[in-house]
N, C-alpha and C positions, 0 to 999 in steps of 0.2 A: 504494500500500500504506500509505503514511504517513497519507494523508487518510482512509482507511477503517479506520485503527487495526489493520491486519493485522500481526501480529508478524513480524519478520525472522527468517530462519534462515540458516545458513552458506551454503546453496546459492543462495538469492536474492542474498546479498551477493556471492558469488563471480562470479555471472553479471553483476551490475551493475558490478563492478570490471573485468571483462573488456571490457565495452562501453565503459567510460570510457577504458580504455587505448588503444583504437583512435582515440579522439577527440583525444588529446594535450592534454587540457584540464586544466591544473594547478589552477586555482581549483575546478573540479568535484571533482577528486581530493582536494584539501584539505578540501572540504565533506564528502565521504564519510568521510574519515579522522576528522573530528571526530565524526560520527555513530557510527562504529565504537567510538570511545573511550567515548562516552556509553552505548552498548549493551553494553559489556564484551567486545567481540569482539577487542580488541587482543591478547589472550593466545592466541587461536585461531591455531595455526601456519599452517594453510592459508590462512586469510583474510589474515593478516599477510604471507605470502609473495606472495599475489596483489596486495596493496597495494604491496608492495616492487617487484614487476614494473611496476606502473603508474607508480611514481615513477622507475624506471630509464629508462623511455621518455620521461617528461615533464620530470623534474628530478633529475638524478643526485645532486646535493648533498643533496636531501631524502631520497633513497634511502639514502645513506650514514648519515644521522642516524637513520633508521628502523631500519636494520640494527643499529646500535650499541645501540638501545633494546630490540630484540626479546628477550623473556624466553625464547622457545624457537625453535629453528631446525632445519629438516630439510635433507636434501641438496639439495633443489630451491632452498631459500633461498640456500645457499652458491653453487650454480651460477648463480643469478640475478645475484649480485654479481660473479662472475667475468666474466659477459657484459657487465655494466654497465661495469666497468673496461676491458674490451676495447674497447667502443664509444667510450669516452672517451680511448683511446690510452695508458692507464696500465698497461703490461705488468707493471711491478714490483709494483704493488699487487694486480693480478690474481693474480700468482704467490703473493703473501703470503696471500691468501684461500685459494687452492688448497692451499698448504703447511700451513695451519692446520686444514683440514677434518678432523673426526674420522672421517668415513667418505666414501669416494669411489665413485661408480658410473661407468658408461661415459659418461654425460652429463657428468660432472665432467671427465673426461679430454678429451672432445670439446670442451668449452667452453674449456679451457686451450690445447689444440692450436690451436683456431680463433683464440684471442687472439694467440698467437705468429704464426700465418700471416697474419692480417688486418693485423697491424702490422709486417710485413716481416721478422720473425725466423724465416725459413723453416727454417734449420738447427736452431734450438731446437725448432721444432714437430715436425720429423721425428725428432729425438732423443727427445722426449717420447713420440711414437708408438711408437718402438722399446721404450722402457721399459714402456709400457702392455702391449705384446704379450709381451715376454720376462720382465720382472720380475713384473708383476701378473698376467700370463696372462689378460688380459681379451679377449673377442672384440669387435672393433669393429663398429659398426653403420654404416648408410649415411651418417649425419651425420658420423661420425668420418672415414670414407674420403673424403667430399667435401672436408673441410678439408685433409686430407693431400694430395689430388690438386692442390689449389690451390697448396700449397707445392712440390710436385713440378714444376709448370709453371715455377717460377722457379729450379730447381736444376740445369738442364742435364742432362748425361749421368747424373749421380748420381740426380737426380730421375726421369729417364726409366726407369731400371732399377726403382726402387721403384714407379713408376706402372704399369709393365707387370705387375709382381707383383700389384698391387692389382686390375688388370683381370682377371688370371687368378683371383684370389680371388673376385671378383664372379661370374665365369662358373662356377667350381667350385661355388659355393653356390647357383647357379640364381637369382640375384637378377635381377629385371626392371630394365632400365635406366630408372629414372624420369627425369623432366625434369632435376632438379637434378644427380643423379649423372652422367647421360649428358652433360650440358652441360660439367661440369668435366673429364670424361674427354676429350671432344673438344678442349677448350681446352688441356689438358695436352699431348696429342699434337701439336697444331698449333704450340704455342709451343716444343716441343722439336724441331721440324723434321720430324715424321713426319705429313705431311698425308694420306697414303693411309690410315694408321690412323685419323686423325681422321674422314675421310670414311666409312670402314667403320662406325665407331661411330655416327656421325650417321645413317647409313642404317638401322641396327638399332633406333634409338630409336622407340618406338611413339607417343610424344607429344613435341611440340617447342613451345617458346614463343619469344618474340622474342630471348631471350638465346641460345638454342640456334642459331637462324639467324644471329644476329650473329657468334657465335664462328667459325662455319664460313666466313662471308663474309669476316671480318677475316683469318682464317687463310689463306684462298685468296689474298687481296690481298697479304699479307705475303710469300708464297712466289712471287709473280710470276704467279699465275694470275688475271689481271684479268678476262678475258672469262668465266671460270668463276664468279668471284665475282658478276658482274652477272647471270649466268644463275640463280644461287642466289637472288639478290634478287628476280628476276622470279617464280620459283617460290614464294617466300615470300609475295609479294603475292597470287598466284593462290589460295593456300590460306587467305587471309584474315587473315594475321598482320600486325599493324600495326607498321611500323618505328619505332625510337626514334632519338635523336640519335647514339648509338654505331653503330647500323646504317649511317647515312648517312656516318659517318666511314670505315667500312670500304669502302663503295661508292665514295666519292670518292677514297680512297686507291688503290683498284683502277683507277680511271680514270687517275689520275696515273701509276701504274706502267706501265700498258699504253698510254699515250698516246692514250686515248680522249677527246679534247677535247669533241666534240659531245655524247657521253653524259654527260660531266662537267657540262657546262652544263645539260643537262636535269635531272639528278639534284640539282644544286644548287638549281634552281628548285623542285623537288619538295619540298624540306625545308619550305618555308612552306605548300605545298599540304596537307601533313599537320598543319598547325597548330603546327609546331615553329619555334623561333628558331635561326638559324645560330650555331654556337659558334666559338670561336677555332680549334678543330681543323678544322672545315669550311673556314674561310677559308684556313687553312694548306695544306690539301690542294689547294684550287683554285689558290692561288698556285704551289704546287709543280707542279701539272699544266700551267698556262700556261708556267711557267718552263722545264720540261723540253721543252716543244714549241717553245720559242724565241719565244713570244708575250709578250715582256717588257712591252710596252705594256699588254696586257690584265691581266697580273699586277699591274702598278703601279696600274692603275685599280681593281682589287679592293681593294688596300691602302688607297688614298685614300678609297674610298667605304664600307669596311666599318664596321659599327655598333660594333664593339669596337676598343679600342686595340690595334694590332698589337704582338705580343710579339717577343722576340728570335728565336724559332724561325721566325716568318713572315719576318722580315727576312733571317735567315741563308739560308733557302730562296731568297729573291729574289737575294741576293748570289751564291749558288752558281750560279744560272742566268746571272747577268751574267758570271761567270767562264767558264762552259762555252761560252757563245755570244759571248764577247768584246764584250759590250755595255757598254763602259766609260763611255759618256756617261750611261747609266741608273744605273750605280754611283755616279758623282760627284753625281748629283742627290739621292741618298738618304743618302750616307755620313755626313754631319754628324748627321743625325737618328738614325742607327743608333748612332754613337759616344756620343751623349748618354744612351742607355739601357743600354748594356752595363755589366756589373759585372765588375771584374777577378778576383774570386774564383770566378766561375761561367762566364764567357763567353770563356775564353782562345782557343777555336777561332774565335770571330768576329774577334778581333784579328788572328789569323794570316791569316784569309781576306781581311780588309781590306788587310793588308800585301801579300799576294800579288797582289791586284787592282791595287794601286798599282804594283807591279813590272811586271805585264803591260801596264799602260798607260803605262809609261816615266816614272812619277812617282816617281823615285828619292828625292827629298828627303822626300816625304810617306811613303814606305815606311819610310825611316829614322826619321822622327818617330814612327811607330806602334811600331816596334821599340824605340825608347828609352822610349816610354810603357809598353810591356810590362815593361821592366826596372825602371823607376822605381816602377811600381805592383805589382810582384811578380806579374804575370799568369802564370798557369800553365794550360797546355792539358792537359786530362785525357787520360790514356793510354787508347787503345782496348783493350778486352779482351773476350774471349768464351770461355765454357766450354760452349757448346751445340754438340753434335755433330749436324749435320744429315744427313739421308739418307732414303732411301725405306724405308717399312716394308712 
């Protein structure tokens, strides 16, 4: 268009900006920004908002500068900034934008609720959702409910009650369970301990993607249904859905829980067959699987040959297997390496596990040394707690 001297209009600019946003190409966005200034489109609120969105994706610092300079803003502009602060993890500034908005729509409330939920402030997200319904009397859309259901999945019995109400609201309004909403509903039920409900929702979904299959596979594995999880994985492959790294984490976890060692070996090899690289979670599952089966030698071989540096969770799984199967010689082979990497403020349980292993192997002096180390370094073991009520739905 430039070479042929065809004048730009707002529509051609908006489509160009949309294309650039997907490329995440900051120099190109800067180039277009300069052209917009020359052409006088910087005061066009829709163009400026589209440019703002491109900057939020590519460079949030530039997005903040542009937002401050914008002569005119609409609700979409403000919502874009809330989403930007959410992605950068700055909940306080996202709330500041939300609080200053002259007008809010359902998307504004959805963006702020999503900001709370995605950054781990689940209680605040559910409180804001309640305010949206009761105070503002706004009707939520599927985007809003998707974010709320994610929060419900982390709130145990309290979240389950709200999640069931939302499920009822969806059914009452005759909404079709699309992929996004169906997946978070399945995940919510599975994480709250109601796997039967999760399976029912999954069966009702007309369309499913890799996330949908992964949450039901992981949910089945977490609740001890290892063989069922593997059956779901095989069904997933049959319908042509390609697994991702998290899918294999669920599959390997199922193998570990159900003691399916040969299947675990097969699926671990399959990761690279799909062009994926094994993650620390995959290695951890395989070590756990071999450890629970009493194959400490194979577990140790995995740790020695893994491409990633083993973390404290991998070592803790290995030490737990040493304790269960009374393989104290394997424990003594690795204990020095484990103690070099543990941190007093985070890994109190590992110190306790090491001390217990020394006691079981009649190494009383070493056990006492670890106990004194725990006192001197103010090591604290985190208390176990749970507020999730499990049961059949």
